[in-house]
TIPA-134180 format. One record per residue (C-alpha): residue number from 0; residue in three letters; x, z, y. Coordinates in steps of 0.2 Angstrom, whole numbers, plus 5000, padded with zeros to 4 digits. Layout:
R   num   residuo     c1     c3     c2
R   NUM       ala      X      Z      Y
...
END
This chain:
R   num   residuo     c1     c3     c2
R     0       met   5106   5042   4931
R     1       ile   5103   5051   4950
R     2       ser   5095   5041   4962
R     3       glu   5102   5037   4978
R     4       tyr   5084   5044   4986
R     5       ser   5091   5060   4979
R     6       lys   5096   5064   4998
R     7       trp   5089   5059   5014
R     8       his   5093   5039   5014
R     9       his   5088   5024   5022
R    10       pro   5093   5007   5018
R    11       tyr   5096   5003   5036
R    12       lys   5101   5014   5052
R    13       pro   5087   5023   5063
R    14       ala   5084   5013   5078
R    15       ala   5091   5023   5092
R    16       asp   5072   5029   5097
R    17       tyr   5070   5035   5082
R    18       lys   5083   5043   5076
R    19       lys   5075   5061   5072
R    20       lys   5072   5065   5054
R    21       val   5053   5066   5050
R    22       ala   5044   5072   5035
R    23       tyr   5025   5067   5035
R    24       phe   5016   5075   5024
R    25       ser   4999   5069   5018
R    26       met   4987   5070   5003
R    27       glu   4984   5051   5001
R    28       phe   4993   5038   5006
R    29       gly   4984   5020   5004
R    30       ile   5000   5007   5004
R    31       asp   4993   4995   4991
R    32       gln   4981   4987   4979
R    33       ala   4994   4992   4965
R    34       phe   4995   5009   4971
R    35       asn   4977   5016   4971
R    36       ile   4980   5034   4974
R    37       tyr   4969   5037   4990
R    38       ser   4952   5039   4994
R    39       gly   4947   5031   5011
R    40       gly   4951   5030   5031
R    41       leu   4964   5043   5032
R    42       gly   4974   5034   5017
R    43       phe   4974   5019   5025
R    44       leu   4979   5026   5042
R    45       ala   4994   5034   5034
R    46       gly   4998   5020   5024
R    47       ser   5000   5007   5039
R    48       his   5011   5021   5047
R    49       met   5022   5020   5034
R    50       arg   5022   5000   5034
R    51       ser   5026   5002   5054
R    52       gly   5038   5015   5051
R    53       phe   5047   5003   5040
R    54       glu   5047   4990   5051
R    55       leu   5054   4999   5067
R    56       lys   5067   5008   5056
R    57       gln   5061   5025   5059
R    58       asn   5071   5040   5052
R    59       met   5056   5043   5044
R    60       ile   5051   5050   5024
R    61       gly   5032   5051   5016
R    62       ile   5029   5066   5005
R    63       gly   5014   5063   4995
R    64       met   5006   5066   4977
R    65       leu   5007   5057   4963
R    66       trp   4989   5058   4957
R    67       lys   4987   5054   4938
R    68       tyr   4969   5048   4937
R    69       gly   4972   5041   4957
R    70       tyr   4955   5045   4967
R    71       tyr   4940   5037   4954
R    72       asp   4939   5018   4948
R    73       gln   4920   5011   4954
R    74       ala   4911   5007   4939
R    75       arg   4892   5004   4939
R    76       asn   4878   5009   4926
R    77       glu   4865   5000   4918
R    78       asp   4855   4999   4932
R    79       gln   4869   4993   4943
R    80       thr   4869   5011   4951
R    81       leu   4886   5019   4954
R    82       arg   4895   5026   4939
R    83       thr   4913   5036   4944
R    84       asp   4926   5034   4932
R    85       phe   4941   5043   4927
R    86       asn   4958   5030   4921
R    87       glu   4976   5034   4919
R    88       lys   4987   5026   4931
R    89       his   5004   5021   4927
R    90       phe   5015   5014   4940
R    91       asp   5031   5007   4934
R    92       phe   5036   5002   4953
R    93       leu   5040   5022   4958
R    94       glu   5057   5031   4952
R    95       asp   5061   5047   4944
R    96       thr   5073   5053   4958
R    97       gly   5080   5068   4946
R    98       ile   5072   5080   4960
R    99       glu   5065   5093   4951
R   100       val   5057   5111   4960
R   101       glu   5049   5128   4956
R   102       ile   5034   5135   4964
R   103       lys   5023   5150   4963
R   104       leu   5005   5146   4956
R   105       his   4994   5161   4956
R   106       asp   5004   5172   4940
R   107       asn   5013   5159   4937
R   108       pro   5032   5159   4946
R   109       his   5038   5143   4937
R   110       val   5028   5131   4940
R   111       lys   5039   5114   4942
R   112       val   5039   5100   4952
R   113       arg   5044   5083   4952
R   114       ala   5047   5069   4965
R   115       tyr   5047   5052   4963
R   116       val   5052   5040   4976
R   117       leu   5046   5023   4980
R   118       lys   5059   5014   4987
R   119       pro   5057   5004   5004
R   120       glu   5059   4986   4996
R   121       ile   5042   4988   4987
R   122       phe   5030   4987   4999
R   123       gly   5039   4986   5014
R   124       thr   5037   5005   5019
R   125       val   5048   5021   5023
R   126       pro   5055   5030   5008
R   127       met   5041   5040   5000
R   128       tyr   5040   5052   4988
R   129       phe   5028   5057   4977
R   130       leu   5026   5075   4971
R   131       ser   5018   5079   4952
R   132       thr   5015   5094   4940
R   133       asp   5013   5084   4926
R   134       val   5031   5088   4919
R   135       gln   5038   5094   4902
R   136       gly   5039   5113   4903
R   137       asn   5023   5116   4912
R   138       asp   5009   5124   4903
R   139       his   4991   5113   4901
R   140       ile   4984   5121   4917
R   141       ser   4998   5116   4928
R   142       lys   5001   5097   4922
R   143       thr   4981   5097   4927
R   144       ile   4985   5100   4945
R   145       thr   4989   5084   4950
R   146       asn   4977   5074   4940
R   147       his   4964   5071   4952
R   148       leu   4963   5068   4972
R   149       tyr   4951   5080   4981
R   150       asp   4947   5088   4966
R   151       ser   4931   5096   4965
R   152       asn   4936   5113   4956
R   153       pro   4940   5124   4971
R   154       val   4956   5133   4965
R   155       thr   4962   5118   4958
R   156       arg   4962   5111   4978
R   157       val   4970   5127   4983
R   158       ser   4985   5123   4972
R   159       gln   4987   5105   4977
R   160       ser   4988   5110   4994
R   161       ile   5004   5125   4989
R   162       val   5012   5109   4977
R   163       leu   5012   5096   4992
R   164       gly   5016   5109   5005
R   165       ile   5028   5121   4999
R   166       gly   5032   5109   4985
R   167       gly   5034   5096   4998
R   168       ala   5043   5108   5008
R   169       lys   5057   5111   4996
R   170       val   5061   5093   4991
R   171       val   5063   5089   5009
R   172       glu   5077   5104   5008
R   173       val   5086   5095   4994
R   174       leu   5085   5080   5002
R   175       gly   5095   5087   5018
R   176       gly   5081   5094   5028
R   177       ala   5071   5087   5042
R   178       asp   5071   5090   5060
R   179       thr   5053   5088   5061
R   180       tyr   5039   5092   5049
R   181       his   5022   5082   5053
R   182       leu   5006   5086   5042
R   183       asn   4991   5074   5042
R   184       glu   4978   5083   5041
R   185       gly   4979   5103   5034
R   186       his   4979   5099   5017
R   187       ala   4997   5102   5016
R   188       leu   4997   5118   5028
R   189       pro   5007   5131   5014
R   190       ala   5022   5118   5021
R   191       phe   5022   5128   5036
R   192       tyr   5020   5144   5029
R   193       tyr   5035   5143   5017
R   194       leu   5045   5133   5033
R   195       arg   5044   5148   5045
R   196       asp   5052   5160   5032
R   197       gln   5065   5150   5029
R   198       gly   5068   5150   5047
R   199       val   5061   5133   5054
R   200       lys   5057   5132   5072
R   201       lys   5040   5132   5078
R   202       ser   5048   5118   5091
R   203       gln   5049   5108   5072
R   204       met   5032   5108   5066
R   205       val   5017   5097   5073
R   206       phe   5001   5093   5067
R   207       thr   4988   5081   5066
R   208       thr   4969   5084   5066
R   209       his   4957   5069   5060
R   210       thr   4939   5076   5059
R   211       pro   4926   5086   5068
R   212       glu   4917   5086   5053
R   213       lys   4918   5105   5046
R   214       ala   4919   5099   5030
R   215       gly   4936   5092   5035
R   216       asn   4943   5106   5042
R   217       glu   4945   5119   5026
R   218       glu   4943   5136   5027
R   219       arg   4946   5148   5012
R   220       glu   4944   5167   5010
R   221       ala   4962   5175   5014
R   222       arg   4962   5187   5000
R   223       his   4960   5175   4988
R   224       leu   4974   5163   4993
R   225       asn   4988   5177   4994
R   226       arg   4984   5180   4977
R   227       cys   4986   5159   4974
R   228       gly   5004   5160   4982
R   229       phe   4997   5148   4997
R   230       phe   5009   5158   5010
R   231       gly   5026   5156   4998
R   232       arg   5025   5174   4995
R   233       ile   5014   5188   4994
R   234       leu   5008   5191   5013
R   235       ser   5005   5211   5016
R   236       asn   4987   5216   5022
R   237       glu   4995   5218   5040
R   238       glu   5002   5200   5040
R   239       leu   4986   5192   5030
R   240       glu   4976   5200   5045
R   241       lys   4986   5192   5058
R   242       glu   4983   5175   5049
R   243       met   4963   5177   5047
R   244       val   4948   5172   5057
R   245       asn   4928   5170   5056
R   246       gly   4928   5186   5044
R   247       gly   4943   5188   5032
R   248       met   4945   5169   5033
R   249       ile   4961   5155   5033
R   250       asn   4953   5141   5043
R   251       tyr   4969   5127   5038
R   252       thr   4967   5118   5056
R   253       ile   4967   5134   5067
R   254       ser   4983   5142   5054
R   255       ala   4991   5123   5058
R   256       leu   4987   5122   5077
R   257       arg   4993   5140   5079
R   258       met   5010   5137   5069
R   259       ala   5013   5120   5077
R   260       lys   5024   5114   5092
R   261       lys   5010   5102   5097
R   262       ala   4995   5093   5088
R   263       asn   4985   5078   5090
R   264       ala   4969   5070   5089
R   265       val   4964   5052   5083
R   266       ser   4958   5045   5099
R   267       lys   4954   5051   5117
R   268       leu   4936   5056   5112
R   269       his   4941   5067   5099
R   270       ala   4955   5077   5107
R   271       ile   4941   5083   5120
R   272       val   4929   5084   5104
R   273       ala   4943   5095   5097
R   274       asn   4951   5101   5110
R   275       asp   4931   5110   5113
R   276       met   4930   5114   5096
R   277       trp   4947   5127   5094
R   278       lys   4946   5134   5111
R   279       asn   4937   5151   5108
R   280       tyr   4954   5155   5095
R   281       asp   4971   5163   5103
R   282       gly   4987   5153   5100
R   283       val   4982   5136   5098
R   284       ser   4993   5123   5103
R   285       lys   4989   5107   5115
R   286       ile   4978   5094   5105
R   287       ile   4985   5078   5114
R   288       pro   4975   5062   5109
R   289       ile   4984   5046   5099
R   290       thr   4972   5036   5092
R   291       asn   4974   5029   5076
R   292       ala   4978   5011   5072
R   293       gln   4982   4999   5057
R   294       asn   4997   4988   5054
R   295       gln   4992   4970   5059
R   296       lys   5006   4962   5047
R   297       phe   4998   4968   5032
R   298       trp   4978   4967   5039
R   299       gln   4978   4952   5047
R   300       asp   4976   4935   5039
R   301       glu   4991   4924   5043
R   302       thr   4981   4907   5045
R   303       ile   4968   4918   5058
R   304       lys   4982   4924   5068
R   305       lys   4991   4906   5070
R   306       val   4975   4899   5076
R   307       trp   4971   4915   5087
R   308       ser   4988   4914   5094
R   309       lys   4984   4893   5101
R   310       lys   4965   4897   5104
R   311       asn   4963   4882   5091
R   312       ala   4942   4885   5088
R   313       lys   4939   4870   5077
R   314       ala   4955   4879   5066
R   315       tyr   4947   4897   5067
R   316       lys   4931   4890   5062
R   317       lys   4941   4881   5046
R   318       arg   4948   4897   5040
R   319       lys   4936   4908   5045
R   320       thr   4923   4897   5032
R   321       glu   4936   4898   5019
R   322       leu   4938   4918   5021
R   323       lys   4920   4918   5020
R   324       thr   4919   4906   5004
R   325       glu   4930   4918   4997
R   326       leu   4920   4934   4999
R   327       cys   4904   4926   4994
R   328       asp   4915   4922   4976
R   329       val   4916   4941   4976
R   330       val   4898   4944   4977
R   331       leu   4893   4930   4966
R   332       gln   4905   4938   4952
R   333       gln   4900   4956   4956
R   334       thr   4879   4953   4959
R   335       asn   4876   4935   4952
R   336       lys   4870   4932   4971
R   337       thr   4874   4917   4979
R   338       phe   4878   4917   4998
R   339       asp   4879   4905   5009
R   340       pro   4897   4905   5022
R   341       asn   4888   4895   5032
R   342       val   4874   4911   5037
R   343       leu   4879   4924   5050
R   344       thr   4887   4938   5037
R   345       phe   4887   4957   5041
R   346       val   4897   4971   5031
R   347       trp   4895   4989   5031
R   348       ala   4909   4996   5023
R   349       arg   4919   5014   5023
R   350       arg   4918   5029   5013
R   351       phe   4902   5035   5013
R   352       ala   4897   5049   5020
R   353       glu   4880   5056   5029
R   354       tyr   4885   5055   5047
R   355       lys   4892   5038   5044
R   356       arg   4873   5033   5040
R   357       ala   4875   5018   5029
R   358       asp   4857   5015   5028
R   359       leu   4853   5014   5047
R   360       leu   4846   4997   5045
R   361       leu   4833   5005   5032
R   362       his   4827   5018   5042
R   363       asp   4814   5005   5049
R   364       phe   4810   4997   5035
R   365       asp   4797   4984   5041
R   366       arg   4810   4980   5055
R   367       phe   4822   4978   5040
R   368       lys   4810   4965   5031
R   369       arg   4808   4954   5045
R   370       leu   4828   4954   5051
R   371       ile   4831   4949   5033
R   372       ser   4818   4936   5029
R   373       asn   4820   4927   5046
R   374       glu   4821   4909   5039
R   375       lys   4825   4903   5059
R   376       tyr   4840   4915   5058
R   377       pro   4846   4919   5041
R   378       val   4858   4933   5038
R   379       gln   4864   4943   5023
R   380       ile   4871   4957   5019
R   381       ile   4883   4966   5013
R   382       trp   4887   4987   5009
R   383       ala   4903   4994   5001
R   384       gly   4911   5009   5001
R   385       lys   4915   5024   4991
R   386       pro   4907   5040   4990
R   387       tyr   4915   5057   4985
R   388       pro   4912   5059   4968
R   389       phe   4902   5076   4969
R   390       asp   4892   5069   4986
R   391       tyr   4877   5067   4978
R   392       asn   4867   5064   4994
R   393       ala   4880   5052   4998
R   394       ile   4880   5044   4979
R   395       asp   4861   5044   4982
R   396       val   4861   5034   4999
R   397       phe   4874   5020   4988
R   398       asn   4862   5019   4974
R   399       his   4845   5019   4986
R   400       leu   4855   5003   4995
R   401       val   4858   4996   4977
R   402       his   4840   4998   4971
R   403       gln   4835   4989   4989
R   404       ser   4844   4977   4987
R   405       lys   4841   4970   4968
R   406       asn   4826   4958   4973
R   407       glu   4832   4954   4990
R   408       pro   4845   4937   4986
R   409       asn   4853   4940   5005
R   410       leu   4859   4958   5000
R   411       ala   4872   4964   4991
R   412       val   4882   4980   4986
R   413       leu   4900   4979   4980
R   414       ile   4909   4990   4972
R   415       gly   4928   4991   4969
R   416       tyr   4930   4997   4987
R   417       glu   4951   4998   4989
R   418       ile   4960   4990   5000
R   419       asp   4959   4972   4991
R   420       leu   4940   4972   4993
R   421       ser   4943   4978   5011
R   422       lys   4954   4964   5016
R   423       lys   4941   4951   5008
R   424       leu   4926   4961   5019
R   425       lys   4935   4962   5036
R   426       cys   4941   4944   5033
R   427       gly   4924   4936   5027
R   428       ser   4913   4945   5038
R   429       asp   4905   4938   5054
R   430       val   4898   4956   5062
R   431       trp   4906   4973   5056
R   432       leu   4894   4988   5056
R   433       asn   4899   5003   5062
R   434       thr   4884   5017   5064
R   435       pro   4891   5034   5063
R   436       arg   4881   5050   5075
R   437       ile   4891   5050   5090
R   438       thr   4906   5062   5092
R   439       arg   4906   5065   5071
R   440       glu   4919   5049   5069
R   441       ala   4934   5056   5074
R   442       ser   4943   5037   5078
R   443       gly   4938   5027   5062
R   444       thr   4950   5010   5060
R   445       ser   4941   4999   5049
R   446       gly   4935   4989   5064
R   447       met   4951   4988   5070
R   448       thr   4955   4976   5056
R   449       ala   4939   4967   5056
R   450       ala   4941   4963   5074
R   451       met   4961   4955   5070
R   452       asn   4952   4944   5056
R   453       gly   4937   4938   5068
R   454       ser   4923   4949   5062
R   455       val   4913   4955   5078
R   456       asn   4913   4976   5081
R   457       val   4891   4981   5082
R   458       ser   4894   4999   5084
R   459       thr   4890   5015   5090
R   460       asn   4902   5022   5105
R   461       asp   4913   5034   5095
R   462       gly   4930   5037   5090
R   463       trp   4941   5022   5094
R   464       ile   4926   5010   5101
R   465       pro   4927   5017   5120
R   466       glu   4945   5014   5123
R   467       phe   4942   4995   5115
R   468       gln   4923   4992   5120
R   469       lys   4918   4979   5133
R   470       asp   4902   4978   5129
R   471       gly   4897   4959   5127
R   472       gln   4912   4952   5130
R   473       asn   4922   4957   5115
R   474       cys   4909   4970   5104
R   475       phe   4891   4974   5104
R   476       val   4889   4992   5107
R   477       leu   4874   5003   5106
R   478       pro   4869   5014   5121
R   479       ala   4874   5032   5124
R   480       leu   4863   5044   5119
R   481       asn   4861   5064   5121
R   482       his   4871   5070   5104
R   483       his   4865   5087   5105
R   484       leu   4848   5081   5099
R   485       pro   4841   5084   5083
R   486       val   4848   5071   5069
R   487       trp   4831   5064   5066
R   488       asp   4829   5061   5085
R   489       gln   4846   5052   5087
R   490       asp   4845   5041   5071
R   491       lys   4828   5032   5077
R   492       ile   4834   5031   5095
R   493       asp   4850   5022   5087
R   494       thr   4839   5012   5073
R   495       asp   4830   5006   5087
R   496       asn   4845   5000   5097
R   497       leu   4853   4994   5082
R   498       phe   4840   4982   5079
R   499       his   4837   4977   5099
R   500       ile   4853   4971   5099
R   501       leu   4854   4961   5083
R   502       glu   4837   4952   5089
R   503       thr   4840   4949   5105
R   504       lys   4859   4947   5105
R   505       val   4870   4947   5092
R   506       ile   4859   4934   5079
R   507       pro   4855   4923   5095
R   508       met   4872   4921   5100
R   509       tyr   4879   4917   5083
R   510       tyr   4868   4905   5080
R   511       asp   4863   4896   5098
R   512       asn   4878   4898   5107
R   513       pro   4893   4897   5094
R   514       gln   4905   4894   5109
R   515       lys   4902   4912   5118
R   516       trp   4902   4918   5098
R   517       gln   4921   4910   5098
R   518       glu   4926   4918   5115
R   519       met   4919   4934   5109
R   520       val   4930   4934   5094
R   521       phe   4947   4928   5102
R   522       asn   4942   4940   5116
R   523       ala   4941   4954   5102
R   524       met   4957   4949   5094
R   525       asp   4967   4949   5111
R   526       asp   4960   4967   5115
R   527       val   4965   4974   5097
R   528       ile   4982   4969   5097
R   529       pro   4994   4975   5102
R   530       glu   4985   4992   5106
R   531       phe   4978   4995   5091
R   532       thr   4992   4992   5080
R   533       thr   5003   5005   5072
R   534       gln   5019   4998   5079
R   535       arg   5010   5004   5096
R   536       met   5004   5022   5085
R   537       ala   5021   5025   5077
R   538       asp   5031   5023   5093
R   539       asp   5019   5034   5099
R   540       tyr   5020   5047   5088
R   541       tyr   5040   5047   5091
R   542       lys   5037   5049   5109
R   543       lys   5023   5059   5111
R   544       leu   5024   5073   5094
R   545       phe   5041   5071   5087
R   546       asn   5051   5070   5100
R   547       pro   5042   5070   5116
R   548       ile   5050   5066   5133
R   549       ile   5049   5081   5143
END
């Protein structure tokens, strides 16, 4: 039986402002805990975008990958350190569309790609199509391409980009084609090459860059990519040389910026950084800011929303205590430690990456020990997050925190950092710690949803924070520093400033001036909604990127 979603189809008539047909390509989507095929912030952002696209009745579809083993499942070794498990996933809520396309990969001209649809009524998203090569008729190697999100094998990673890009573009063709093709990061770059050869105009291609980190801007040897089928056909030497940068390389971001009509960064600060990063390359498109956001309906606790709208401090405190109790229960289940919902609770939770500095508090260990043993002003601290499973430096930081926490009754490191745990941490924390080195975090969105649920941001002034912060009124911000300093010096300055803010402002206010604390909590909600919700962001994408008003 052929699905009604084998053609471009929505269960609603698109709203007048959003009629343009948009195909949104992303390597990961974080939509619901039950659909765990994402790694972190990029996926959370894309999932919220798909939800708000549905709520606004936008004529958009999502194109993603059906990862057989997801990203990975966090578990523990016998000593509580991180273990990465790869378990096969089964998603019965997906429907086979009957759409199957062929792509050329390496020396195999007939790799089959099957499309499965996530219908809007399942999780409240626009229609979404997930691609798999685990298809009858494919050889064993081809079947494994869609096994693991961000596979560690570089040849497999290239193949994944070709499947998402060219396979995804061909699926969109079967659906009836799009007016605009949007790449959420450079992973699906082969789509642009393929579409260009099919006569799709530059004016129909747009691109979002998400990171100033070198590792997040893939760069691979051009001739190798040509042999792999990355460009949809074999390019001649002359054609290939036109695409090369940096001595025979293809930089995914630069190529996307050259082929796109327009591109966006994901915060105002990131737009400045990104335009500076790529200014020396010819032919790159202008990078405008469209600041990331998150879906309020999905992420904000409903009771918190009601009491905030009435500014009912007593009802807020009651609900916050309930949410903190739920988080304390998770800590008890995972670590056998009894946390107290009446104690000031800090959370650091996001993808573990070196520049995010999960262990910044431990950089001054003596001061850290005094902080966690202060009987007058007790605190409890929770860390959570997923390192990339082959980033051994990040895993080492995770495990270091595990070992330091073992014998401390008010420290905990949690595993299973996916959507459900993320929501519990944002709802159950009092303080949301955000400690990236400045200019390194393009946007960051975890603090937005934390603020929606009454968790006060304590942050370096990076990413989205400069657009939100009113220091001492809706959050606490570390003083600016020279980001060109050696990282050791940056870390020392930020560590000193972080402890100063916690010791002299955050902790005393929470315990000695609860009325002021409550005022800050409500101020943060007022300032984060609606400006940092994906209702605003999804509207911005149509008006500023997909269908700009001239």
